[in-house]
N, C-alpha and C positions, 0 to 999 in steps of 0.2 A: 313629845315634839322637841324637847330641848336637846336630845342627843343629835338629831340631824342638823339642828342649828349650830351647835358647837363644832360638829365635823365640817360643815360648809364654811363657817367663819374661819376656822383654822386653815382650810384649803385656800380661802381668799387671801389670807395673810401671807401664805407662801407664794401664791401666784402673783401678788402685787409687789413682791420684792424686786427692787431695781437690779440687784446683783444676781438674781437667780437665772435670768435669761440672757444677760449680756455683761460684758466687762467694761463698758464705756461710762459707767457711773460710779467709779471707784475713787474714793478720796484717799490721798496719800497720808501716811502717818510718819512722823519724824522719829519717835521713840517707840520701842516695843511695848512700853507700858501705856502708850496713848490709847484711848478708846476710839475704835473705828466708828465713824459716823456714816450709817447706812442710808440716812435720809428716808427712813421707812417709819413713818409716824402714823398714829391712830387717826389724826385729823385729815389724813390723805383721802378718806372716804368722801370728804367735801371738796376735794380738788379734782381737776380734770384728769390728772395722772392716776387717781384712784379708780377711775372708770375706764381705764384702758384695757384692751384685750390682752391676755385671756382671762383677766380677773373679774371684769364687770358682770358676767353671767352668774358667778358665784355670789357676788355682793347683792345682786338683784334677788336671787333665790333666798339668801339669808334674810333680806328685808321682808319678802313675802311670807316666810315662815314666822317672823315676828308678828306680822299682821294677823296671821291665822291664830297664833298663840294668844294674843291679847284681845283680838276683836273678831275672831272667827265666828262665834255664835251670832254676833250682831250683823255681820256681813251676810250670813246665811238667812237670817230673818229678813233683812232688807231685800235680798234677791228674791226670796219666796213671796214677798209682798207685791213686787212689781212684775215678777215672772212666775206665776202660779204653777206653770207646767214643770218647773224645776223642783217642786216640793217632793221630797222622798217620804212617803208615808210608811206606816207600820206594815211589814210584810211577814206573812206566815208561810214558810216553805214546807210543803207537804208533798214529797216526791213519791209517796206511797210505795216505798221499797221495803222488801222483807229484811229480817235480821240476817246476819252473815251466814249462819248455818243453813237457813232456808234459801239463801241466794246462790248456793252451790248447785251446779247441775249434777247429773248422776255420775259422769266421768270424774269430775273434780272431787266429789264426795268420796267415791270409791278410791281414788288416788290417795287422798289424805288418810283414810281409814287404814288402807293396806300398808302405807308407808309407816304409820305409827305402830301398827301391829308388828311389822318386821323389825323396826328399830328397837322395840321393847324386847323382842324375843332373840334377835340375832346379835344385838350389841350390848349385851349385859344389862338389859333393863333400861336403856337410854330412853328418856321421855322427851319427845319434841314438844308436846303440849301437856298441860296439866290433866289430871284424872277427870276433873269436873268438865273441862273443855272437851275431852275425848268422849265422855258420855253424851254430852250435848250433840256432838258431831254424829255419833252412831244413832242417836234417837231422832235426828232431824230428817225431814222429808222436803223434797222440792216443793216450793209454793205453787198453789193452784194456778196463779196468773202466768206462770212461766217466766217470771222476771229473775234472771240469773246473772251472775257476774261474768263479764266478758274479758277475754285475755287471760293473763296469769292470775290465778285466784288467790295465791298465797305469797308471802315474803320468803318462803322457803326457796333457797337458791335452786334446788333441784326441781322446783315446779316450773321453772323457766325453761322452755324448750331449747333455747340457745345454750344455756349452761349444761343442760342434760346431754345435749349432743357433744359439747366440747369435752365433758368428762366421760363420754361413752358409757353413760349410766343407764341401766335397765331398771325401770321402776318395779317395785314390789307388787304393784297393781297389774302388771303385765301377766296375762295368763300363760302358764308354762314358761315362767321366767327363765329358768335355767337353760332352756333350749336355745335361747338367744345369746347366751354368754359362752365364750370360749376362753379357757384359761391355759396355763402352761404345764398342766400335769394331766395324768390319765384318770384321776379320781373324779368321777362324774357327780359325786355327792356334794362337792364343795364349790361348784361353779358360781353359785350366788355370791360367794365371798369376793369375787372380782368387782362387783358393784357395791357390795356392802362396805368395802374398804373406802369407797368414795364418801359414803354417808358417815363413816367413822372419822375420816380425816376432817370433814367439814364441821363435825361436832366433837372433836377430840377434847375440848376444854370441859365438856359436860360428862365425859366418861369417868367412872370411878377409877382413881389411881391411873391416870393416863401415862405415867412414867414407865409402867410395866407393859404398855401396849406396843406391839410390833406390827409393822405393816405387812402381814402375811396371813394366809388362810388359817394357820395353826392358832394364831392369836385370836382371830375371830371365832374360831371353834371353841376356844377356851371361854370367851365371853358368853357365847350362847349357852354352854353347859353350866356356867356359873349362874346365869339367869334362870335356867330351868331348875337348878338345885335350890336356888333361893325361893322360887315360887313353890317348891315342894317342902319348904321348911328346913332345908339343909344348907350347908355352906362348903364350898370347895375353893381351893387356891389354884 
């Protein structure tokens, strides 16, 4: 509580300055070395001028915070004694909600699984989630009570329909994904690269040696082949 008190006290000191809002309370000085008398003193809190607007709400708030700091428990005890309905008892929150993995509906679960699979295979082994988390995701099942997450289920940017549409991204969970993607060449085998480039750009910092990555289908193909070779115990450049 000391942090807000200091902040509000400092704000009051600025707001109560005679020279901050007007130029009609300036004292002339004769020599440049003379000290300017601002008539801005600590004891002004006891004067009428110290309670002028717009400073007085800040001063009142600072005083109330001091009361809470030093006598807050006693005030609460006193209020509870005379107004029992204000007593806040111990509360146990039990919302009976499932764990995250079981809170995904079938569409969200399939989206997350297929996106992770595609990321690992098409982007040189790029992992959006840890192996342990991925295994929990694949093994999870929707809870029997049907309690599922509503709206966007993940912090993944591409899980948000607004961003997905803006990036013209086709999810890896889309059946016959390549049929929905049109690129600028006649090679029908690399259509998915059009969307994979979006995923690569958003996760470029996590791609091994991103300096060698180029934003084209050839670079994505090289990443995919490198991942396949690594999984087979080989290594290619």
